[in-house]
C-alpha angles and dihedrals in degrees: 000000000000118000117241121234088252092054091052092048092050090050092050092049092046091053090048090050092056092049092046092051091052091046092050090053093048092049092048090055089052091048093244122145117199124211114198112204116202128181145129120273112281097025092125095244095136093056092044092048090050090056092047091049092050091051091049091051090050089054094048096248112157095236135161137175140214117197123194129207138153090241144354129038094238095120093050090054091051094048093047090067086075091070093241122122107265134184131188118225114199114201098196093229099324110134096216145025123257130203092250092059093048093047091054092054094043091053096044104035119011110115109246096236093055114131098171127039121187115200115198103204125210112285099264134105096201116055099027091056092068096053123083110209096188090264127168091207133023115203122189117198132196131179121229088241092065099073134259094257096063094103089058091049093048104032095155092059096043093037092058096047122117088194135014123210126196111208136198093030089164086075096048097103094045091047092047089236114184103209095184092053091047092051091048090051092048093052092048088067098028113026115206099010115142118245116207127196117221143172122183091198096057098026094242111157096005095111093039092053091049091049092052090051094046091050091056090048087054094052104268115156115266126222111257109225121204090243096043111183091212167084094004126028134346126283113274122212110271122245115251113277114240 
């Protein structure tokens, strides 16, 4: 009997889940917390991450970053200005990261004293949302220029977030961004999740985001989203939002 496309997808995700669970256990033993950053292209997550990394370095936090793209090492060069160890991960056309890719780089490259690893996923809110990377915290970012209804269009991504970050808030007025409507849409797919405001240009939210991440590293409780990517089972596609 031939396998359906759905059967193949489920098998791929199940294999990824097993690898992610093992990676999470290994990282926990090493004292490493992983932050998985998801967003659409152009959200400003690279610039914001660079600011967060620089602040962590200033504070003496043993931090590192992996940044994923289909091609070029441009983002790695930008992030390296922070002073943190950074490595580019090229996916060769794959639209998301998988646990096997992350494990390879952790084993071959991650500095041994690292306590906090940021993973900048491929710019995409569809495929990456289904793949657990063994992360401690999943952060979904969206720029004010993208529209308040984005959480309703991408409920799997926003519904699996432990934390949601709004970026480029300096453009909110010009973009006509309705913050209240956005927050309402986020909480329709992920009740109770915290929504942070940020702006890499002004520094708004940089310290707050770092504090949230450090709190998780230090054992603070993490919001439990309805489509939690871990510890058991992969993220299933969300039902349409009414």
